[in-house]
N, C-alpha and C positions, 0 to 999 in steps of 0.2 A: 332764405339765403342769409348767411352771416355777413355783416358788414365788415369792411376792411379798415375802418378808421375810428378811433375812439379817443375822446378827451376825458381824462379822469383826474381826480386828485388823490394822490397817495399820501397816507398819513402814518408816521412811525414814531413811537416813543420807546427809547431803549433803556436798558438796565442802568446805564451810567447817569440817568436823571438830569442830563444837561438841558433837555427841552424836547419840544414836539417838532419834528421835521414834517414839512408839507411841501409837496411838489404838484404843480399843475402840468400835466404831461400829455403829449399827443403820441399815441401808438398807431403804427401803420403796418398792415400785413400785406406783403406782396412776395409770396413764396417763403419769406422769413420776416421776423419782426424787426422793425426799426422804431426809434423813439426820438422825441425832441422835448427837452424840458423847457417849458414856456415861462413858468414862474416858480420860484423856490424861496422858502423862508424857514428859519428855525425860531420858534417862540420859546424863550427860556422859561423854565418853571419858576414861579414865585417861591420864595423860601418856605412858606407854609406848605405848599404842595410837595416840595422836595422832601421835607421832613415827614409828611404824612405817608407818601409813597414808600419812603425808606423803612418806615416802621410797620407798614400794613401787613407784612408777612406774619406778624404776631397777632393780628386781629382775630376776634371770634367770627364765626360765620355771619352772625347778625350784623356786626360792625362792617364786615366786608360788603354785605348787601347794600347797606346805607352808603358806603364809600363808592360802590359801583354806580349808584344813581347820581351822586354828586359829581363824580368824575365824568360821567356821560354828559351831564349838563355843561360842565367846564369845557370838555372837548368840543361839544357842539358849538359853543361860543367862539372857540379858537378857529374852528373851521369856517364859521360864518364870517368872522372878521377877515380871514384870509381871502375869502371870495369877494368880500366888499372892498377891501384895500386894493386888490389887484383888478377889480372890476371884471371879474370872470363871469361870462355869460353862458357858455356852452359846456355843460358837464353831463357826461353819461352816468357817472357814479363817483361817490367818494369811497375809496378803498382803504379801510383803516385797520391797523394792527391792534390798536388798544395798548394798554400798558400791562405787562406781565407782573403779577403779584406773587403767584406760586406756579412752579413748574415741576411736577412730580410724576413723570410718565411711568415710573416704576409702580406707582400707586394708581395708575389710570386716571390721573388728574392734572389739569392745567387750567389756570385762571388768568385771563386777560380782562381787565376792567375797561369800561368805556364802549362795550359792544352790545349795549341794550337797544331794543327797537326804537326807543325814544331818540336815538342819535339821528335817525332819518327825519322825523317830523320836526325836531328842534333845529336841524340844519336846513331843512327844506329840500333835501336831496335824497336820491336813491343811495343806499349805503350797502356796501359789501364788507363784511367783517368776520371776526371770530374764526380765523383760518386754522387755528391749531387743534381745536377740540375734536373735530371729526377724526383727525389722524390718530390722536391718542385713543379714541374709541375703537379704531381699527388696529390697535396694538402697536402703533408707531410711537416714536419719540416726540412727535409734534414739533420737531425742530431738527436741523435748521430748515427754513422754508425758502430762503433766498436762492438756493442752487438752481432751481428751474429757470430763474432769471439769468443766472450766470451762463447756463446752457443756451438760452435763446437770444441773449443780448451781448454776451462777452466771450464768445467761443474762441476768439483769437488767442486767449491766454490758457496755458496749461493748468495753472492754478489761480483761483481767486481767493485771496485771504482778506478777511475783514477784521480790523482791530477796533472793537468797541468795548462794551462792558466785559465781553468775552472775545477771544479770538476763535474764528471758525474758518474752515477751508472747504473749497469745492473744487472738484476735478473730475475728469472723465477717465474711467478705467474699464477696459474690456467692453467698450461701447455702452457703458452705464455711468450715470452721474453718481459720484460718491461724495458725500459731504458730512462733516461732523464738527463738533466743538473741539478745540485744541486745549485751551486753558483759560483761566480768568485773566483779564488785562486791567481795564480801567476801574472795574469794581474794587480791585485791590489797590492799585496805584493811587486813585483819587482818595480813597479812604485814608491812606497814610500821608498823602500830601496835605489833607485837611487837618491832620493832627499837628502839622507845622504852620497852620494858618493860611494855607493856600487852597484855592478851589480845586486845582489839579496841578500836576507837575508840568508846568509849561516848558515845552521843548525837551523835557527830561533833565532839566538843569539840577533839580534836587537829587535825582538818582546819580547823575554824573559826579556830584560832589561827594558821594559816599564811596565805599570800597566793598569788594566782594567778601561776604562771609561764607567760607567754603563749607562749613558744617550745615548752615541753613540751606545753601544751594543743593547740597547732597540730599538733605531731607525732603526738599520740595520735589526734586527730580525723581524721587522714589515713590511718589504718590501712585496708588494702584490704578487710578483712572487712566493714566498715560499708557498703560499696557493693555487696556481693554481694546477689543476690536470694534470698529464702527458697525452699525450706527450707534452713536452715543451723543449725549447732549448734557449741558451743565446749566445749573440755575444758581441763584444767590444762596439757596439753602446749602449747597455744596461748599461754597466759599466760607460761609459762617461755621459750618460744622467741621470742615476739614482743613482749610487753608489758614484762617485766622488763628486757630489754636496753636499752629506751628509758629506763625510770625510773632505772636504775643510773647513768646519766650525771649525774643531778641529786641524788645521795644525800647531798650535803653539807647539804641542808636538808629533812629529812623532813616537818615540818609543811607546807611548801610543796608537796611531792609529794602529801601527803594532800589538801590543799585543792584542788589542781589536778585530781587524779584524780577526786575526788568531783564537782567541777563537770563534768568530762568525762562521767561516768556520767549526771548529770542532763541534759546536752545530748543524749547519744545516746538516752536514753529519750524525751525531748521530741520528738525528730525522728520517732519512730515513731507519735506520736499525731496526731489531727486538729485539735488546738488550738481546741476549741470549748467554751465554758463549760457547754453542755448535755450534754457527753459525760461519762459516768460511768466512772471508772477504779477498779477494785478493786486495792488495794495489799496485798501479803502478803509473808511472808518476814522473816528477821531484820533485813534492811536498813531495814525500816519504823521500827525503833527509832532509826535514825540521823536525828535531828532536823535536822541541818545539810543532809543530802542531800535530805530532804523539802522543806526551805525553798528550796533551790536549784531543785528541780524545779518548785515552784509559781511561781518567777520565770521559768522557761523555758517554761512551758506554762499555758494558760488553762483546761485541763480541770478537771472537778470530781473531786478525789481522795478516795476513801473508804478510811479505815483501819478495818477491822472489829475484832471482839473479839480479844483476845490469843489465844484458843483457835484462831481461824481463821488469824491471822497465823502462829502457831507450828506449827500442825498440818495446814495445808491439803494439803500434799504427801502426808503419811502418810494423811490422809483419802481422797485421790483414788487412791492405790495400793490402798487397801481396795476402792474402787469398781472399779478395773481387775481386781482378783481376782474380784469378784462377776460382772462381765461375762464373764470367762473361764469361770467355773463354769457360766454360762448359754450358753456358746459364742456369745457376741455380740461384735460389733466393739468393741475397746478401743484400737485404734491407727488413726489416720486418715492415708491417703496424702496428703491435702491439707496435712498438717502435716509429715510426715517425708520425703515423696518416695518412699516404698516403692511397689512395683509395684501394690499394691492395699490397700484397707482390710482389716484382719485382726484375729483374736482371738489376742493374744500372751500368752506366759507358759507356764510348765511347772507341772503339778500333781503334787505328791508326796503320796501317801497314806501313812498310818502303816504 
């Protein structure tokens, strides 16, 4: 008989490279899933790791193998310190996303480093990881994976929108969960804020100081990705090959780029919503701290936007990867074909015992 209570650590590293999110969470099943976050922490990446992870997309296969080993060691150390710092005793599993270096589902390929078997014995814990690979092998996009958590934990909201390195959306349509990436967000905004000597655009102040470049806005809104039907997902490769070449033509005025791009994000998100004041939208991810972006979004859409506690904003993805691990432990579906386009619903991830 399956047990009803699990204590796990969810671990997430996003494309914005701001750090590794860790949550110690208690999941309970009584007809439906409930959760309680017991401990949560973000460990910022040291500068050398930020630089390495940003350039790793260009590494050879041999260098990537070496990086995978080093990163697995690094991640195991972070997890062990989290357990020690918070004096965590009872752990069913560590459920880790790893860090995405390459995501090319069109080539049947996705790579998240930090998912080697060594993670289990170095951390001294049962580990569940590598959630994306199986989905890609089954013909899916391998992303987004969070929507099963939206369905099971946040069903009060018609839409769940996450603003991270990319914006993605999750909703229910015709009794099926539908989810997909909308556009790049912090991967672009952080890049241009850094050109002005800032780590990121705090509160959207840099963007607010600029003006709209209508030609740039028109060019961005015409990108073919936005007319594709879901399932669809984005990776940093798309930003580098498609978005940056457009923005580079306008680099003489970075505040205007930031203003225009932030408006572009708001417009692309608003296009995916049904524009009804009764519609509840849960907003999460680091981008929710961008006040300028939220202000623009509220002018583009009539929906009712809910900004939850900082705990959920910051740790929702790590929380849900914890749930994906629990579902894998129970051999239950944790990836939906309606979301990724894989051949079937399936229970994804690899379990490494100590």
